[in-house]
C-alpha positions, 0 to 999 in steps of 0.5 A: 604511507605508500598508499597515502603517497599514491593518493598524493600522486593521483591528486597531482596528476588529476590537477595537471590533467584538468588544466586547460582541457575540456571538462567532461561528465560530472566536472562539466555539469559542476561548471554549468551549475557554478556559472548558472545565474539565479537560485538553484532548484527555483530558477534552474533544475539541479539533480544534486542534493542541497549541500553538494550544490552549496559546495559547487557554488561556493568552492567551484570555479569556471576555469579551475573546476577540475583541480578544485574538485580533485583537491576536495575529493582528496581531502575527503578521502584522507578525512575518511581514513583519519575518521576510521583510524580515530574511531576504530583503529589503524588496521581498519583505516588501512583497509579503507585505503586498500579498498579505495585504491582501484577507484583512484582511476576516476574518483577524484573527478567526482564529489562522492567521497565528501558524503562518505567522509561526513558519514564516516566522521558521523559514525566515528563521533557517535561511537566515541560518544560525541553523539550530537556532533555525530548526528549532525555530521550524518545529517550533513552527509544525507543532505549532501548525497541522500544515500547515508539515510540507510545508515540511520538504523546503525545508530539505533543498533548502537543505542545512540539516541542523542545522535539519532535525534540530532540526525533526524532533526537536522535532516528534517530542518534541511529538507524544509529549507530545501523545499522552501527554496525549490518547492516539491519540484526541486526535491523531485528533480533530485530523486528523478535525476532531472526527470530522467526516464531511462534506467542507468545502464550501470544499475542492476535493472539497467544492466539486465535491460542492456544485456537483453536488448542490446540498447541503444544506450543514450546520454540522458540527464548526464548519465548513460541510460537504456530503455524506459523505466515502467510506471510503478517500477520505482515504487516496487524497487522502493518497497523492495529496498524498505523490506530488505532494509528492515530485514537487515537491521532486525537480523543485526539486532538479533546478532548484536553485531556492530551497527557500522559494520556488516549490517551497514555494508548490506544496507548500502548494498541493498540500496545500490542493488535497487537504485535505477541509477548506479554510477561507477563512483557510487561503489565508494559508498561501501568503503568505510563500512566494509573496512569496519566489517572485516573484523566480523565477516571477511567474506563481505570485505572480499566481496566489496574488494572485488566490487571495487576492482571490477568497477575500475576494470569497467571504467577502463574497458568501457568503449563502443567496440568492447560492449560484450566485455563491458557487459560481462564485467558489469554483470559480475560487478552487479551480481557481487553488489546484489550478494551483499545483502543476501550474504548477510541475511543468509548467514548463520550466527557462527559465520559472523563474529559478533566481537565488534569493537565497541567504545 
């Protein structure tokens, strides 16, 4: 109960801190989207997936954006905890709370916990044989933030064919509606984050460029960026992600491991490692799967815990007069992220327990 109490306190602090103060970062961008007249994607450029935009437009506020986002994030956080407790067990849910605690420094000012909760509930429903609802919730998660698409193979691994059909079908329908509203340009704006040309400074490639060149770091499309992404680099990264993902899930099938455990941690880790943008809050995407993975491989759980702690330290440290220290912490964090798929692919069957909890 102590970890839940901490979250309530953080929620109250976030609400109080956001009252009457100028909005920054994601909160200011949410307010702009809320106030912008017209249809998103068609009449103005938006970098967020459709269900996140719907959430901002329906539940947003010009004067209370910080408090409303904090409440939504808090409910999503608790929702993920409940999903893991219902779909797996109390210990798994408790591990989720412990892992996510360092991120409370900033995660309630973002909406990234919403797709995490939707994906966690989708996984829990699928594992509990509520396959239609599980597939629908996973589709909703994808249409909110896109990244849960890498979890599709977990349903295949668990032989949840109905969940796969519902997830794929509803995601496809959502993309068709999305394209119908904003056209291909609207979809492209999300994938390119409003046509940004630089590497996200916190991404794996961006951190290397930042360390080697020293910057300059600039604010572009709402994110700190460095350098210029070379032509074809995103294609190379996409191919690397595809090859790595296939290897991850084939290895998972050979070992009869849990779909939403270690393999999902490795898959999300591979996505983060290959992404040209890697904002601090993206590490929350790992939380439910790492909590589940602890029953199979404690190493992955420890690495994810280290990632969360290093990210929180980076959030506190980052300042113009502490560049070198920030670069060191960022490099350590990104090395840990890259190690997630490597640990899984390089491990032997004796190093990973295959006693996954199946319902």
